[in-house]
C-alpha positions in Angstrom: -7.1 91.7 52.8 -3.4 90.5 51.7 -2.0 86.9 51.9 1.0 86.2 52.8 3.5 84.0 51.0 4.3 81.7 53.6 0.7 80.9 54.2 1.0 77.1 54.3 -2.7 75.9 54.5 -6.1 77.4 54.7 -9.2 76.1 56.8 -11.9 76.0 58.3 -12.3 75.2 61.8 -14.9 75.6 64.6 -12.8 76.7 68.7 -13.7 73.9 71.4 -13.0 74.6 74.5 -11.4 71.9 76.5 -10.5 71.5 80.3 -8.9 75.0 80.9 -7.8 75.3 77.4 -9.3 75.8 73.8 -8.3 73.8 70.8 -9.0 74.6 66.7 -7.9 71.1 65.5 -5.9 70.8 62.5 -7.5 68.5 59.8 -5.5 64.9 59.2 -5.2 66.4 55.7 -3.3 69.2 56.6 -1.1 67.4 57.8 -0.7 64.1 55.3 0.1 66.7 52.6 3.8 67.7 54.1 2.6 71.3 54.6 2.7 70.9 58.1 4.3 68.3 60.4 3.3 67.3 64.5 5.4 69.0 66.9 6.0 71.9 65.1 5.7 75.6 65.9 3.7 77.4 63.9 1.8 81.1 63.5 -2.2 81.2 63.7 -4.2 83.4 62.0 -7.7 83.5 63.4 -10.3 85.0 60.9 -14.2 85.7 61.9 -17.1 84.1 60.1 -18.8 86.5 57.7 -22.5 86.7 58.7 -23.8 85.1 55.7 -22.2 81.8 56.5 -23.6 78.7 58.2 -22.4 77.6 62.1 -24.1 74.1 60.8 -20.5 71.8 61.5 -21.9 68.4 60.0 -20.4 66.9 57.7 -21.8 68.7 54.2 -20.4 71.4 55.6 -17.3 70.0 56.2 -16.4 69.0 53.0 -17.8 72.2 50.4 -15.4 75.4 50.1 -17.0 78.1 51.9 -16.9 81.1 49.2 -14.6 82.8 50.9 -11.8 80.2 50.8 -9.1 80.5 47.8 -9.1 78.4 44.6 -6.3 75.9 44.2 -3.8 78.4 42.0 -3.3 75.3 39.3 -6.1 73.7 37.2 -5.8 70.0 35.5 -4.2 70.2 32.5 -1.4 72.8 33.0 1.7 73.1 33.2 4.1 74.3 35.3 7.5 74.7 36.1 8.5 73.2 39.7 11.3 73.1 42.2 10.8 70.0 44.3 11.5 71.1 47.9 10.9 67.8 49.9 9.9 63.7 49.9 6.8 62.9 51.1 5.4 59.7 53.1 4.9 57.7 50.6 8.6 59.1 48.5 7.5 61.4 46.4 8.6 64.9 45.8 6.8 68.0 47.1 6.3 71.2 45.2 5.1 74.3 46.6 3.8 77.1 44.5 1.0 80.4 45.2 -0.1 80.4 49.1 2.5 77.1 49.7 0.0 75.0 47.5 1.4 71.5 47.0 2.1 69.8 43.9 3.1 65.9 44.8 5.0 65.1 41.7 5.8 61.0 42.1 9.1 60.0 41.2 10.8 62.9 41.6 14.1 63.7 43.6 14.5 66.5 46.2 16.1 69.5 44.5 15.0 68.6 40.8 13.6 71.2 38.6 10.8 69.4 36.6 8.5 70.5 33.7 4.9 68.6 35.4 1.5 68.2 33.8 -1.1 68.9 36.2 -3.2 65.8 36.6 -5.6 65.9 39.3 -6.6 69.0 41.7 -7.7 69.6 45.3 -8.3 72.0 47.5 -5.2 71.7 49.9 -2.8 69.4 47.1 -2.5 69.4 43.3 -1.0 65.9 41.3 2.1 66.6 38.9 3.3 64.2 36.6 7.3 65.2 35.0 7.1 66.2 31.2 10.1 67.3 31.1 13.4 67.0 33.7 16.2 68.9 32.1 15.5 72.5 31.8 
C-alpha cells in the first residue's frame, strides 16, 4: 500500500453507532501533538482490520501498536536537519518529517532550520534537542 506524504496521523479506532450517524474518535494525543486541529476538516481513509487482528478493544490492546502500523521514522540519538513549521501549545517548535511525523524542538522558532539530536521517540512524535542552529 502506498502512503501519501500528506498523512498527518495514523491510529486504530472503532466505528460506533450514535443516533443517526457513525462516529470514529480521534485520540487526544493526535490533537495535542499538533498534527491536527479541532474544527478543521480532514480527509479520512478507513483500512479494514487484517484477518489475524483481534477485535478486542480493552485498554491493553489500545496501548500496543498493531503489527501493520508503521514505525517512527527516527531513533534516539539520530541527528536530523529540520525546519520548524509551527509552534506547539506549550511554545515548543514543531517540525514534520516523513509521513507527517512530528518532532518537537524546545527553544526553536518558526522558520528556523536546525540540526537536532533525537532524545525521545514515541509512536506519534519525537523530541529533538538543538545541536546546531546555523546551517
